[in-house]
N, C-alpha and C positions, 0 to 999 in steps of 0.2 A: 519543296514548295509548301507554303502554308495555304492549304485549300480553303480553310474557313475564311481567311482574310480575303482571298480572291473572290470567293462566292459572296461574301458580305458586300464587297465593292459593287458587284453586279446587282445585287438585291437593292442596295441603297439607291443606285442610279434608277432602277425601274420604279421604285417607290416614289422617288422625287418626280420622275416623269409623270407618273399617274396622278400625283397630287397637283401638278401644274398643267395637267392636260387641257383644261378649259382655256387657259390663256395662251398656251403654246401650240396646241394642236386643235382639238375639238372636244367638247364635253361628251359627244356621242361616240368617241373612239373606244374600241373594245380592247381588253388587255392584250389579246394576241396581236392586235394591230400595232401595238407599241414596240414590239420586238424587232425593230428595224434600226440598223446602225445609223442610217442617215437622220432618223428622228432623234436618236441619242446625241448625234453631233449637233443638230440644231439646238437641242436643249442646253448643251454645254457651250454654245456660242462658237462652234467650230464649223468652218466651211467644209462641206462634204461634196466631192466632185467625182463623177464617173468620166473616164477617159477611154478612148478607143485603144490606147496602149500607153504604157509607162516606161518603155525601154527595157533594157536588160542589164544585169549586173552579175558579178562573179569574178573568179580569178583562176589561175592555173589551168586555163583552157576550158573551164566549166562555167557556162553562162546560163542564167535563168531569166525568164520573163518576170518583170516586176508586177506583182498582183496588187500590192497595196503600198501606200506611201504616207508617212506622217511627218509634218513639218510644224513643230511647236511654235516657232517664232512667227510663222505666217498664219498660225491657227488654222491649219488646213490638213485634211485627210483626202487622199485620192485613191480610187479603186479602179482597176482595169476591167473593161467590159469584155475582154478576150476569153473569159472563163465562164463556166456554168454558174447559174444563179446561186446555188448552195455555196460555191466557192467564194463568190463575190460577197455574200452576206457574212460568211464566217470570217473572211479576211477583213471586212469592214469593222466587224465587232472586235476582232483581234487588235486592230489599230486603236479603237476606243480603249481597249484594255491597256495597251501601252501608255496611252495618254493619262489614264487615271492611276495606274499602278507604278509607273516609272517616270516620275516628274523630271528626273535629270536627263532623260533621253530626249534630245532636242530634235533629231532627225532620224528616221528609220525607214528602211525598205524591206519588203517581205516577198518571198516567192509565193506561189499559189498554195493555199491551205484549205484542204477539203474539209477538215474537221478534226475531231479527237482521234487519237490512235493509241493502240495498246503499246506500240513500240515508241517510246519517247527518248530512247538512249541517244539519238542523234540531235535532239533539240536542246538548245541552251536553256538554263533555268528561267531566264526572263521570257523566252519564247513559250515555254511550257505554261507560265503564268498567264500570258496573253491568250494562249489557246484555251485554257480553262475558263478564263473570264468570258471569252466568246461563247463557249458552250453554256455557261450559267446564265448569260444574257439572252441567248437565242432559245434556250430550252430551260427556263427557270423551274426550280424545284416544285413550287406550289402548282403552277399551271400544268406541268407534265404529270404530276400526281393526280390532279383532277381529271385530266384527259384520259389517263390510264384507267382510273376507276370507272369512268363513264363507258369505256370500251369493254373492260374485262370484269366489271362488277365486283372487284375485290382489290384491295391493296394491303399486303402484297398478294399476288396471285400464286396460289399453291399449284405447282406443276405436278399433277398426278396423271393417271392414265386418261381420265376424261379430258383434262385440259390439253394434254398432248395431242389427243385426237382432234379436238376442235381447232387447234393451231396448225396441225400438219396431218390431215387425214391420210395422206399417201405414205407418210413416213413418221408416225408418232414417236418411234424410238429415237429419232434424231433430236427430238425436243426433250423426251423423257430422260435420255441418257447421252447427253452431248459429250464430245471429247473434252477431257479435262483441260481447262485453260482456254477453251475456245469461246467465241462469241455467238456460236450458232443459235443457242436458245434465245439470247437477248435480241439477236438480229431477226429471228422469227417474230418476236413480239413487236419489235420496232417497225416492221414492214407489214404486219398482219392487217388485212382489210375486212376480216369477218371473225366472229367468235360467237358461239352459241346461237346460231341462226340470226345474228345481228350483223349488218354490214355498215362499214364506216370508212372514213379516210384514215390511212395509216398515220401513226404518230410521227414518223419521219416526214411524211408529206404535210401534215398539219403544221408542224413547226418549221418546215422548209430547211431541214438540216440533212446531212448524209445519214444513211441507215446506220453506219458505224458509230457516228457521233451519238445518235439516239440510243443505240444499243448500249454504249458505254454509260450514258446517263441513266438508263434503266437499272443497270447493275449498281452504279454508285448510289442510287436512291433506294436500293433494296426493294424493288417493286416485284420481285419474284422469289420464290423459295420452294424447296422440295418438301 
């Protein structure tokens, strides 16, 4: 997967939405408020619908609830309301990703997508691209970095003994020396609601993505180091 190409597509969309905000949305809309799949669809001239359910699909006796649906000919994206908000938003942005990245894909159905995952071996390449687009759209590099700096007063945050204590006073060792290959440290930062006697909304909650998605984004953006 060409991550730069996928992220560039998400950034271009957000920049275009911002530039056209006054005519399309509101001149008073804030950057974080633009991070909505239904607004991206409106900007692109796509009908975006929420449904109580979208049916099931699968084969060999394995069936899945359809969480998202894209129909290019009808210029329509649909998302099922049967799932949690973070799943609906990630799935909706995932469908926008298919729309922009895979123009030859005319019709597509997706199972529920909670967010990014460390294990992508079961995901087809075009699904990985749509997943990454979704993450870059919902948690864009510049806004995440700014929100991180506002909370932790540093980018990147050096994980030393003091930082580990503020992040996890009951078990600072888990942050200071996490298991190799684990997301434990990044998950702690993604869900932290206080640091250095300051209290705030966690990054995962602010951007309304899963803790795992935000943790992976923090690692990708290099926002912590030892």
